[in-house]
Phi, psi and omega in degrees: 000315179299322179296322180295316179296318179297320180295322180296313179298323180294318180295317179297319180298316179297318180296314179296318179300316179296323181294316181292324175298318178299314179299319180297315179295320180297314180296319180297319180296320179295318180291333181283346179272115182210168177221139178247125185230165178239143176237137184248143171225132180228147174222144170249123183228153174278136177306148179246013172208139180223141173242119187241105178272136178228166178215134169253132184210162180207146176254148177173190182240342181261101187296321182298313179295322182293318177302314181298315183294316180295321178296320177298318179295320178298316180296324179295317179298313182295320178298320179293318180297318179294325177299330179271015174074029173264126185282159177304323183297339181265002183241128177241132182239131179278170172290158178295134182245135180239125179246117177272104186284353176265350189301317183248013181230160176297136182302127179232101186293346178278348183254133178298135191285319191249149166238123180245131185213161173222133177269136176236126181238129177250128174239124186212150173269354178265077185298315179303321179297313181295321178297322180293323178292319179301321182291341184243040181292347176296340177299327178291321179297321179299333180267008177078024182259125175273094185251131175244138180217113182271125181302322184289346178273348181283132183244126178250143179222156171235120190249004183254032182300324182301329180287332183271336188306309184302313183291326181288320177297318178299316180295317180297320180293319177297320178296320178297319179297319180296320178295318179296319179297319179295319178298315181296321178298315179294331180269005179059047176212187180234155177274146179253216183284167179281132175279308175199163179218143181228128177265127178284175178287143173284136177241142177234117183233140174287146172281138190301312184271348180224074187297344178285349177256139182246141173253118180257136188217140172216143178239128177252133178252124184230136176249130180241148167286149173249142180223000000 
């Protein structure tokens, strides 16, 4: 009789042990089922800071007259910029520069010897205003100013990224969740809790044909359990 009871308990123990092992394997299999997805968030913004380098210059042989003329052109440019509500603090003026073009070349009396120039740089947070002035540079010609402005020298920046980060991360995470839900639907299952999430680096790139506009981008990677 005692042997029978012992055998029964042993059988029950083996059965329970097998059941718990099954549950453990089942839970492990469920935890092993997961999906990793990416969510994207993009914004197009107008730069909120611009650095615009310009140069007034003249060629000739009479240095005294050239210095006077370049200084007059520089003063004309600055007066026009101030008329457009650009403050002194936003304008930087270099020292007068003289380039002797005969110094390293064979003397050519048919070629004007000197180039005299002054660099003027405007840095402003009022990008629309600066863009409007750039579009109307013929105004300088009307005032007799020989102004050169190289497009590739203009620098645009966006400095308010911290304000956009929270909403962009939220959007990227929501997009990742939507992708995971679609995957789970196609796989005939449901998504569970998040295993881990990684926020990628924010990138800010100028648009090729419109460098004053910036494309801001972030990708979030999220892994979910499937159930």
